[in-house]
C-alpha positions in Angstrom: -17.5 -267.7 -114.4 -14.5 -269.0 -112.8 -11.3 -267.3 -111.5 -8.0 -267.8 -113.1 -5.2 -269.0 -111.0 -2.6 -266.3 -110.4 1.0 -267.2 -110.9 3.0 -267.9 -107.7 4.8 -264.9 -106.3 8.5 -264.8 -106.6 10.8 -264.5 -103.5 11.5 -260.9 -104.6 7.8 -260.1 -104.7 7.3 -261.6 -101.3 10.2 -259.6 -99.9 8.7 -256.4 -101.4 5.3 -257.1 -99.8 7.0 -257.8 -96.5 9.0 -254.6 -96.6 5.9 -252.6 -97.5 4.0 -254.1 -94.6 6.8 -253.4 -92.2 7.1 -249.8 -93.4 3.3 -249.3 -93.0 3.2 -250.9 -89.6 6.2 -248.9 -88.4 4.3 -245.6 -89.0 1.2 -246.6 -87.0 0.4 -245.0 -83.6 1.4 -247.3 -80.8 0.6 -245.0 -77.9 -1.0 -246.6 -74.9 -3.6 -244.5 -73.1 -3.9 -244.9 -69.3 -5.8 -241.8 -68.3 -8.4 -239.4 -69.5 -8.2 -235.7 -68.8 -11.3 -233.6 -68.3 -11.1 -230.1 -69.8 -14.6 -228.8 -69.3 -14.3 -227.2 -65.9 -10.7 -226.0 -65.8 -11.6 -222.3 -65.6 -13.7 -222.5 -62.5 -12.5 -220.7 -59.3 -12.4 -222.6 -56.0 -15.6 -221.1 -54.6 -17.4 -222.1 -57.8 -16.1 -225.6 -57.6 -17.2 -225.9 -53.9 -20.6 -224.5 -54.8 -21.1 -226.9 -57.6 -19.9 -229.9 -55.5 -22.3 -229.0 -52.7 -25.2 -228.5 -55.1 -24.6 -231.9 -56.8 -24.1 -233.6 -53.4 -27.5 -232.3 -52.2 -29.1 -233.4 -55.5 -27.5 -236.8 -55.0 -28.7 -237.2 -51.4 -32.2 -236.1 -52.2 -32.5 -238.4 -55.2 -31.1 -241.5 -53.4 -33.2 -240.9 -50.2 -36.3 -240.3 -52.2 -35.9 -243.4 -54.3 -35.1 -245.6 -51.2 -38.2 -244.2 -49.4 -40.3 -245.1 -52.5 -39.0 -248.7 -52.4 -39.5 -249.0 -48.6 -43.1 -247.7 -48.9 -43.9 -250.2 -51.7 -42.4 -253.1 -49.9 -44.0 -252.2 -46.5 -47.6 -251.7 -47.8 -49.4 -254.9 -48.9 -51.9 -252.8 -50.9 -49.1 -251.6 -53.2 -48.0 -255.1 -54.2 -49.4 -254.7 -57.7 -47.5 -254.8 -61.1 -47.6 -251.0 -61.4 -45.9 -250.5 -58.1 -43.5 -253.4 -58.8 -42.3 -251.4 -61.9 -42.2 -248.2 -59.9 -40.0 -249.8 -57.3 -37.8 -251.3 -60.1 -37.4 -247.9 -61.7 -36.6 -246.3 -58.3 -33.9 -248.9 -57.7 -32.4 -248.3 -61.1 -32.5 -244.5 -60.6 -30.5 -245.0 -57.5 -28.0 -247.1 -59.5 -27.8 -244.4 -62.2 -27.2 -241.6 -59.7 -24.7 -243.6 -57.7 -22.9 -244.4 -60.9 -22.6 -240.9 -62.3 -22.8 -238.2 -59.6 -20.0 -239.3 -57.2 -17.6 -239.5 -60.2 -18.7 -236.1 -61.3 -18.2 -234.6 -57.9 -14.7 -236.1 -57.6 -14.0 -234.6 -61.0 -14.8 -231.2 -59.6 -12.7 -231.7 -56.6 -9.6 -233.4 -58.1 -6.7 -231.1 -58.8 -5.5 -232.7 -62.1 -8.9 -234.0 -63.2 -7.5 -237.2 -64.6 -9.5 -240.5 -64.7 -8.1 -243.9 -65.5 -9.2 -245.8 -68.5 -10.2 -248.8 -66.3 -12.3 -246.6 -64.1 -14.0 -245.0 -67.1 -14.7 -248.4 -68.7 -16.0 -249.7 -65.4 -18.4 -246.8 -65.0 -19.6 -247.3 -68.6 -20.2 -251.0 -67.9 -22.3 -250.3 -64.8 -24.3 -247.6 -66.7 -24.9 -250.1 -69.5 -26.0 -252.8 -67.1 -28.4 -250.4 -65.3 -29.8 -249.4 -68.7 -30.3 -253.0 -69.8 -32.2 -253.8 -66.5 -34.4 -250.8 -67.2 -35.3 -251.7 -70.7 -35.6 -255.5 -70.7 -38.5 -256.0 -68.2 -40.6 -253.8 -70.4 -39.6 -255.6 -73.5 -40.5 -259.0 -72.0 -44.0 -257.8 -71.0 -44.7 -256.1 -74.3 -44.8 -252.6 -72.9 
């Protein structure tokens, strides 16, 4: 099987194709997005916003301090220099990265008046979340766990 050669297009056909493309492209959405608006917590009253912000701030502090204490304990004690505790320290560091990536942005979302985030900030947060996730998964993949 072979394909037949199609006859060359005339200048009128080329002009019609070009006009059709221009008409189609002219109707596409060319809007640029620079910010994202959060709509989930717009009905909260100021005391509720303050209570949520304080609760998440306390959760953040407890999580970060606990994970840092785990890492300090594992590094300080020579008996804990085993592979199991190495992975525990690794997971504690990554948990600190996760919470530092997500919770401060969430608290600022509660406290901001307009609740707008820039696209660049959102992409940067997604990037660091993905990097933290990859560092959590790949050591286990390499060791067959």
